[in-house]
PDB file of N, CA, C and O in Angstrom:
ATOM      1  N   MET A   1      65.517  -8.901  14.259  1.00  0.00           N
ATOM      2  CA  MET A   1      65.099  -8.742  12.855  1.00  0.00           C
ATOM      3  C   MET A   1      64.434 -10.055  12.439  1.00  0.00           C
ATOM      4  O   MET A   1      63.497  -9.834  11.673  1.00  0.00           O
ATOM      5  N   TRP A   2      64.619 -11.317  12.696  1.00  0.00           N
ATOM      6  CA  TRP A   2      63.926 -12.341  12.255  1.00  0.00           C
ATOM      7  C   TRP A   2      62.523 -12.556  12.640  1.00  0.00           C
ATOM      8  O   TRP A   2      61.701 -13.206  11.994  1.00  0.00           O
ATOM      9  N   THR A   3      62.292 -11.829  13.968  1.00  0.00           N
ATOM     10  CA  THR A   3      61.149 -11.777  14.432  1.00  0.00           C
ATOM     11  C   THR A   3      60.027 -10.935  13.664  1.00  0.00           C
ATOM     12  O   THR A   3      58.808 -11.053  13.793  1.00  0.00           O
ATOM     13  N   TRP A   4      60.671 -10.131  12.903  1.00  0.00           N
ATOM     14  CA  TRP A   4      59.858  -9.136  12.061  1.00  0.00           C
ATOM     15  C   TRP A   4      59.154  -9.743  10.910  1.00  0.00           C
ATOM     16  O   TRP A   4      58.071  -9.352  10.475  1.00  0.00           O
ATOM     17  N   TRP A   5      60.026 -10.972  10.339  1.00  0.00           N
ATOM     18  CA  TRP A   5      59.685 -11.689   9.122  1.00  0.00           C
ATOM     19  C   TRP A   5      58.839 -12.520   9.690  1.00  0.00           C
ATOM     20  O   TRP A   5      57.808 -12.622   9.026  1.00  0.00           O
ATOM     21  N   LEU A   6      58.858 -13.312  10.883  1.00  0.00           N
ATOM     22  CA  LEU A   6      57.639 -14.020  11.242  1.00  0.00           C
ATOM     23  C   LEU A   6      56.447 -13.587  11.656  1.00  0.00           C
ATOM     24  O   LEU A   6      55.474 -14.314  11.854  1.00  0.00           O
ATOM     25  N   ARG A   7      56.498 -12.117  11.829  1.00  0.00           N
ATOM     26  CA  ARG A   7      55.365 -11.644  12.267  1.00  0.00           C
ATOM     27  C   ARG A   7      54.549 -11.340  10.620  1.00  0.00           C
ATOM     28  O   ARG A   7      53.355 -11.532  10.387  1.00  0.00           O
ATOM     29  N   ILE A   8      55.396 -10.923   9.825  1.00  0.00           N
ATOM     30  CA  ILE A   8      54.739 -10.894   8.462  1.00  0.00           C
ATOM     31  C   ILE A   8      54.076 -12.273   7.755  1.00  0.00           C
ATOM     32  O   ILE A   8      53.114 -12.402   6.999  1.00  0.00           O
ATOM     33  N   LEU A   9      54.906 -13.129   8.268  1.00  0.00           N
ATOM     34  CA  LEU A   9      54.188 -14.696   7.702  1.00  0.00           C
ATOM     35  C   LEU A   9      53.141 -15.116   8.547  1.00  0.00           C
ATOM     36  O   LEU A   9      52.513 -16.129   8.239  1.00  0.00           O
ATOM     37  N   GLY A  10      52.785 -14.314   9.844  1.00  0.00           N
ATOM     38  CA  GLY A  10      51.641 -14.652  10.735  1.00  0.00           C
ATOM     39  C   GLY A  10      52.078 -15.886  11.688  1.00  0.00           C
ATOM     40  O   GLY A  10      51.273 -16.593  12.295  1.00  0.00           O
ATOM     41  N   LEU A  11      53.302 -16.009  11.715  1.00  0.00           N
ATOM     42  CA  LEU A  11      53.844 -16.744  12.724  1.00  0.00           C
ATOM     43  C   LEU A  11      54.279 -16.212  14.121  1.00  0.00           C
ATOM     44  O   LEU A  11      55.175 -15.378  14.250  1.00  0.00           O
ATOM     45  N   ARG A  12      53.598 -16.741  15.137  1.00  0.00           N
ATOM     46  CA  ARG A  12      53.760 -16.396  16.468  1.00  0.00           C
ATOM     47  C   ARG A  12      54.243 -17.195  17.620  1.00  0.00           C
ATOM     48  O   ARG A  12      53.765 -18.324  17.724  1.00  0.00           O
ATOM     49  N   ILE A  13      55.082 -16.815  18.478  1.00  0.00           N
ATOM     50  CA  ILE A  13      55.401 -17.511  19.607  1.00  0.00           C
ATOM     51  C   ILE A  13      55.381 -16.786  20.843  1.00  0.00           C
ATOM     52  O   ILE A  13      56.043 -15.825  21.235  1.00  0.00           O
ATOM     53  N   TRP A  14      54.224 -17.650  21.510  1.00  0.00           N
ATOM     54  CA  TRP A  14      53.956 -16.901  23.036  1.00  0.00           C
ATOM     55  C   TRP A  14      54.202 -17.911  23.875  1.00  0.00           C
ATOM     56  O   TRP A  14      53.485 -18.911  23.895  1.00  0.00           O
ATOM     57  N   GLY A  15      55.344 -17.736  24.732  1.00  0.00           N
ATOM     58  CA  GLY A  15      55.660 -19.005  25.774  1.00  0.00           C
ATOM     59  C   GLY A  15      55.609 -20.354  25.029  1.00  0.00           C
ATOM     60  O   GLY A  15      56.354 -20.591  24.078  1.00  0.00           O
ATOM     61  N   ARG A  16      54.757 -21.174  25.471  1.00  0.00           N
ATOM     62  CA  ARG A  16      54.863 -22.427  24.821  1.00  0.00           C
ATOM     63  C   ARG A  16      53.862 -22.682  23.794  1.00  0.00           C
ATOM     64  O   ARG A  16      53.641 -23.834  23.419  1.00  0.00           O
ATOM     65  N   LYS A  17      53.093 -21.430  23.200  1.00  0.00           N
ATOM     66  CA  LYS A  17      52.174 -21.617  22.204  1.00  0.00           C
ATOM     67  C   LYS A  17      52.774 -21.296  21.153  1.00  0.00           C
ATOM     68  O   LYS A  17      53.743 -20.538  21.205  1.00  0.00           O
ATOM     69  N   LEU A  18      52.336 -21.789  20.039  1.00  0.00           N
ATOM     70  CA  LEU A  18      52.796 -21.584  18.421  1.00  0.00           C
ATOM     71  C   LEU A  18      51.553 -20.947  17.890  1.00  0.00           C
ATOM     72  O   LEU A  18      50.506 -21.542  18.148  1.00  0.00           O
ATOM     73  N   LEU A  19      51.491 -20.013  17.301  1.00  0.00           N
ATOM     74  CA  LEU A  19      50.381 -19.623  16.524  1.00  0.00           C
ATOM     75  C   LEU A  19      50.643 -19.273  15.070  1.00  0.00           C
ATOM     76  O   LEU A  19      51.603 -18.569  14.760  1.00  0.00           O
ATOM     77  N   PHE A  20      49.860 -19.723  14.253  1.00  0.00           N
ATOM     78  CA  PHE A  20      49.801 -19.402  12.825  1.00  0.00           C
ATOM     79  C   PHE A  20      48.458 -18.428  12.287  1.00  0.00           C
ATOM     80  O   PHE A  20      47.390 -18.932  11.939  1.00  0.00           O
ATOM     81  N   VAL A  21      48.684 -17.200  12.290  1.00  0.00           N
ATOM     82  CA  VAL A  21      47.892 -16.342  12.225  1.00  0.00           C
ATOM     83  C   VAL A  21      47.947 -15.437  11.001  1.00  0.00           C
ATOM     84  O   VAL A  21      48.608 -14.408  11.135  1.00  0.00           O
ATOM     85  N   GLY A  22      47.374 -15.652   9.866  1.00  0.00           N
ATOM     86  CA  GLY A  22      47.428 -14.998   8.695  1.00  0.00           C
ATOM     87  C   GLY A  22      46.302 -14.100   8.553  1.00  0.00           C
ATOM     88  O   GLY A  22      46.596 -12.977   8.144  1.00  0.00           O
ATOM     89  N   THR A  23      45.005 -14.343   8.811  1.00  0.00           N
ATOM     90  CA  THR A  23      43.829 -13.634   8.936  1.00  0.00           C
ATOM     91  C   THR A  23      43.226 -13.810  10.406  1.00  0.00           C
ATOM     92  O   THR A  23      43.584 -14.582  11.295  1.00  0.00           O
ATOM     93  N   HIS A  24      42.172 -12.830  10.391  1.00  0.00           N
ATOM     94  CA  HIS A  24      41.251 -12.764  11.681  1.00  0.00           C
ATOM     95  C   HIS A  24      40.087 -13.567  11.437  1.00  0.00           C
ATOM     96  O   HIS A  24      39.551 -13.560  10.329  1.00  0.00           O
ATOM     97  N   GLY A  25      39.699 -14.189  12.294  1.00  0.00           N
ATOM     98  CA  GLY A  25      38.857 -15.402  12.105  1.00  0.00           C
ATOM     99  C   GLY A  25      38.641 -16.376  13.173  1.00  0.00           C
ATOM    100  O   GLY A  25      39.079 -16.264  14.318  1.00  0.00           O
ATOM    101  N   LYS A  26      37.865 -17.436  12.674  1.00  0.00           N
ATOM    102  CA  LYS A  26      37.849 -18.467  13.684  1.00  0.00           C
ATOM    103  C   LYS A  26      39.027 -19.432  13.586  1.00  0.00           C
ATOM    104  O   LYS A  26      39.472 -19.724  12.476  1.00  0.00           O
ATOM    105  N   ALA A  27      39.605 -19.991  14.823  1.00  0.00           N
ATOM    106  CA  ALA A  27      40.669 -20.485  14.954  1.00  0.00           C
ATOM    107  C   ALA A  27      40.600 -21.920  15.400  1.00  0.00           C
ATOM    108  O   ALA A  27      39.738 -22.198  16.234  1.00  0.00           O
ATOM    109  N   VAL A  28      41.454 -22.940  14.919  1.00  0.00           N
ATOM    110  CA  VAL A  28      41.413 -24.318  15.363  1.00  0.00           C
ATOM    111  C   VAL A  28      42.481 -24.258  16.422  1.00  0.00           C
ATOM    112  O   VAL A  28      43.384 -23.463  16.163  1.00  0.00           O
ATOM    113  N   VAL A  29      42.568 -24.808  17.369  1.00  0.00           N
ATOM    114  CA  VAL A  29      43.155 -25.008  18.732  1.00  0.00           C
ATOM    115  C   VAL A  29      43.736 -26.297  18.791  1.00  0.00           C
ATOM    116  O   VAL A  29      42.945 -27.235  18.900  1.00  0.00           O
ATOM    117  N   ILE A  30      44.932 -26.543  18.741  1.00  0.00           N
ATOM    118  CA  ILE A  30      45.264 -28.315  19.027  1.00  0.00           C
ATOM    119  C   ILE A  30      46.139 -27.997  20.080  1.00  0.00           C
ATOM    120  O   ILE A  30      47.060 -27.182  20.023  1.00  0.00           O
ATOM    121  N   ARG A  31      45.690 -28.912  21.369  1.00  0.00           N
ATOM    122  CA  ARG A  31      46.582 -29.061  22.545  1.00  0.00           C
ATOM    123  C   ARG A  31      47.106 -30.491  22.520  1.00  0.00           C
ATOM    124  O   ARG A  31      46.445 -31.508  22.307  1.00  0.00           O
ATOM    125  N   LYS A  32      48.275 -30.402  22.748  1.00  0.00           N
ATOM    126  CA  LYS A  32      49.359 -31.826  22.884  1.00  0.00           C
ATOM    127  C   LYS A  32      49.657 -32.088  24.151  1.00  0.00           C
ATOM    128  O   LYS A  32      49.357 -31.220  24.970  1.00  0.00           O
ATOM    129  N   GLU A  33      50.249 -33.210  24.583  1.00  0.00           N
ATOM    130  CA  GLU A  33      50.619 -33.665  25.694  1.00  0.00           C
ATOM    131  C   GLU A  33      52.115 -33.509  25.954  1.00  0.00           C
ATOM    132  O   GLU A  33      52.618 -33.335  27.064  1.00  0.00           O
ATOM    133  N   ASN A  34      52.855 -33.606  24.624  1.00  0.00           N
ATOM    134  CA  ASN A  34      54.120 -33.472  24.970  1.00  0.00           C
ATOM    135  C   ASN A  34      54.541 -32.552  23.811  1.00  0.00           C
ATOM    136  O   ASN A  34      53.755 -32.052  23.006  1.00  0.00           O
ATOM    137  N   GLY A  35      56.004 -32.374  23.826  1.00  0.00           N
ATOM    138  CA  GLY A  35      56.507 -31.427  22.812  1.00  0.00           C
ATOM    139  C   GLY A  35      56.821 -30.061  23.540  1.00  0.00           C
ATOM    140  O   GLY A  35      56.342 -29.617  24.583  1.00  0.00           O
ATOM    141  N   PHE A  36      57.827 -29.486  22.633  1.00  0.00           N
ATOM    142  CA  PHE A  36      58.148 -28.076  23.348  1.00  0.00           C
ATOM    143  C   PHE A  36      56.696 -27.130  23.294  1.00  0.00           C
ATOM    144  O   PHE A  36      56.284 -26.579  24.315  1.00  0.00           O
ATOM    145  N   PHE A  37      56.055 -27.028  22.111  1.00  0.00           N
ATOM    146  CA  PHE A  37      54.930 -26.188  21.676  1.00  0.00           C
ATOM    147  C   PHE A  37      53.618 -27.226  22.189  1.00  0.00           C
ATOM    148  O   PHE A  37      53.290 -28.071  21.355  1.00  0.00           O
ATOM    149  N   ARG A  38      52.856 -27.215  23.498  1.00  0.00           N
ATOM    150  CA  ARG A  38      51.977 -27.517  24.071  1.00  0.00           C
ATOM    151  C   ARG A  38      50.520 -27.123  23.209  1.00  0.00           C
ATOM    152  O   ARG A  38      49.544 -27.858  23.051  1.00  0.00           O
ATOM    153  N   THR A  39      50.686 -25.934  22.790  1.00  0.00           N
ATOM    154  CA  THR A  39      49.545 -25.654  22.250  1.00  0.00           C
ATOM    155  C   THR A  39      49.783 -25.051  20.707  1.00  0.00           C
ATOM    156  O   THR A  39      50.726 -24.291  20.488  1.00  0.00           O
ATOM    157  N   VAL A  40      48.779 -25.483  19.579  1.00  0.00           N
ATOM    158  CA  VAL A  40      49.135 -24.788  18.340  1.00  0.00           C
ATOM    159  C   VAL A  40      47.744 -24.569  17.936  1.00  0.00           C
ATOM    160  O   VAL A  40      46.768 -25.320  17.951  1.00  0.00           O
ATOM    161  N   VAL A  41      47.958 -22.888  17.431  1.00  0.00           N
ATOM    162  CA  VAL A  41      46.882 -22.316  17.184  1.00  0.00           C
ATOM    163  C   VAL A  41      46.791 -21.922  15.397  1.00  0.00           C
ATOM    164  O   VAL A  41      47.634 -21.157  14.931  1.00  0.00           O
ATOM    165  N   LEU A  42      45.905 -22.410  14.667  1.00  0.00           N
ATOM    166  CA  LEU A  42      45.962 -22.162  13.120  1.00  0.00           C
ATOM    167  C   LEU A  42      44.537 -21.493  12.810  1.00  0.00           C
ATOM    168  O   LEU A  42      43.430 -21.943  13.103  1.00  0.00           O
ATOM    169  N   VAL A  43      44.810 -20.459  12.230  1.00  0.00           N
ATOM    170  CA  VAL A  43      43.503 -19.866  11.707  1.00  0.00           C
ATOM    171  C   VAL A  43      43.627 -20.224  10.145  1.00  0.00           C
ATOM    172  O   VAL A  43      44.568 -19.756   9.504  1.00  0.00           O
ATOM    173  N   PRO A  44      42.693 -21.038   9.548  1.00  0.00           N
ATOM    174  CA  PRO A  44      42.843 -21.393   8.196  1.00  0.00           C
ATOM    175  C   PRO A  44      41.518 -21.135   7.722  1.00  0.00           C
ATOM    176  O   PRO A  44      40.529 -21.182   8.454  1.00  0.00           O
ATOM    177  N   GLU A  45      41.488 -20.797   6.208  1.00  0.00           N
ATOM    178  CA  GLU A  45      40.194 -20.215   5.390  1.00  0.00           C
ATOM    179  C   GLU A  45      39.023 -21.002   5.899  1.00  0.00           C
ATOM    180  O   GLU A  45      37.999 -20.358   6.131  1.00  0.00           O
ATOM    181  N   ASN A  46      39.017 -22.138   6.083  1.00  0.00           N
ATOM    182  CA  ASN A  46      37.768 -23.084   6.401  1.00  0.00           C
ATOM    183  C   ASN A  46      38.233 -23.887   7.809  1.00  0.00           C
ATOM    184  O   ASN A  46      38.842 -24.954   7.726  1.00  0.00           O
ATOM    185  N   PRO A  47      37.944 -23.372   8.915  1.00  0.00           N
ATOM    186  CA  PRO A  47      38.347 -23.831   9.984  1.00  0.00           C
ATOM    187  C   PRO A  47      37.412 -25.380  10.296  1.00  0.00           C
ATOM    188  O   PRO A  47      37.917 -26.369  10.827  1.00  0.00           O
ATOM    189  N   ASP A  48      36.153 -25.296   9.884  1.00  0.00           N
ATOM    190  CA  ASP A  48      35.410 -26.584  10.024  1.00  0.00           C
ATOM    191  C   ASP A  48      35.899 -27.881   9.572  1.00  0.00           C
ATOM    192  O   ASP A  48      35.860 -28.987  10.112  1.00  0.00           O
ATOM    193  N   GLU A  49      36.479 -27.396   8.197  1.00  0.00           N
ATOM    194  CA  GLU A  49      36.848 -28.265   7.142  1.00  0.00           C
ATOM    195  C   GLU A  49      38.008 -29.055   7.829  1.00  0.00           C
ATOM    196  O   GLU A  49      38.150 -30.278   7.850  1.00  0.00           O
ATOM    197  N   LEU A  50      38.832 -28.065   8.405  1.00  0.00           N
ATOM    198  CA  LEU A  50      40.326 -28.616   8.984  1.00  0.00           C
ATOM    199  C   LEU A  50      39.692 -29.440  10.316  1.00  0.00           C
ATOM    200  O   LEU A  50      40.003 -30.596  10.607  1.00  0.00           O
ATOM    201  N   ARG A  51      38.933 -28.772  10.909  1.00  0.00           N
ATOM    202  CA  ARG A  51      38.623 -29.750  12.473  1.00  0.00           C
ATOM    203  C   ARG A  51      37.919 -31.195  11.909  1.00  0.00           C
ATOM    204  O   ARG A  51      37.802 -32.205  12.603  1.00  0.00           O
ATOM    205  N   ARG A  52      37.614 -31.105  10.928  1.00  0.00           N
ATOM    206  CA  ARG A  52      36.830 -32.423  10.621  1.00  0.00           C
ATOM    207  C   ARG A  52      37.706 -33.562   9.893  1.00  0.00           C
ATOM    208  O   ARG A  52      37.573 -34.782   9.982  1.00  0.00           O
ATOM    209  N   ARG A  53      38.688 -32.777   9.107  1.00  0.00           N
ATOM    210  CA  ARG A  53      39.950 -33.658   8.543  1.00  0.00           C
ATOM    211  C   ARG A  53      40.816 -34.108   9.579  1.00  0.00           C
ATOM    212  O   ARG A  53      41.285 -35.241   9.475  1.00  0.00           O
ATOM    213  N   ILE A  54      41.148 -33.292  10.715  1.00  0.00           N
ATOM    214  CA  ILE A  54      41.766 -33.794  11.785  1.00  0.00           C
ATOM    215  C   ILE A  54      41.205 -34.652  12.431  1.00  0.00           C
ATOM    216  O   ILE A  54      41.854 -35.601  12.871  1.00  0.00           O
ATOM    217  N   LYS A  55      40.078 -34.553  12.616  1.00  0.00           N
ATOM    218  CA  LYS A  55      39.264 -35.740  13.270  1.00  0.00           C
ATOM    219  C   LYS A  55      39.317 -37.033  12.615  1.00  0.00           C
ATOM    220  O   LYS A  55      39.563 -38.089  13.199  1.00  0.00           O
ATOM    221  N   GLN A  56      39.083 -36.911  11.418  1.00  0.00           N
ATOM    222  CA  GLN A  56      39.217 -38.105  10.544  1.00  0.00           C
ATOM    223  C   GLN A  56      40.415 -38.874  10.707  1.00  0.00           C
ATOM    224  O   GLN A  56      40.362 -40.065  11.016  1.00  0.00           O
ATOM    225  N   VAL A  57      41.475 -38.273  10.520  1.00  0.00           N
ATOM    226  CA  VAL A  57      42.734 -38.779  10.669  1.00  0.00           C
ATOM    227  C   VAL A  57      42.899 -39.535  12.066  1.00  0.00           C
ATOM    228  O   VAL A  57      43.209 -40.717  12.218  1.00  0.00           O
ATOM    229  N   MET A  58      42.604 -38.527  13.110  1.00  0.00           N
ATOM    230  CA  MET A  58      42.876 -39.131  14.471  1.00  0.00           C
ATOM    231  C   MET A  58      42.441 -40.491  14.955  1.00  0.00           C
ATOM    232  O   MET A  58      42.904 -41.168  15.873  1.00  0.00           O
ATOM    233  N   GLN A  59      41.417 -40.742  14.105  1.00  0.00           N
ATOM    234  CA  GLN A  59      40.453 -41.852  14.396  1.00  0.00           C
ATOM    235  C   GLN A  59      40.947 -43.328  14.154  1.00  0.00           C
ATOM    236  O   GLN A  59      40.194 -44.276  14.377  1.00  0.00           O
TER     237      GLN A  59
END
């Protein structure tokens, strides 16, 4: 039953991938070297802005 609620919220777990998919559109994919979820996929309203801010923080 909890998986049904996660799907309504847009959360998907696919193997070692964690997806936050609320809408359809361009996605931002974050790949990590360690941790349980090695790949995190986000579908924000403004993916280019999110990508820019992530790069800015990582510098």
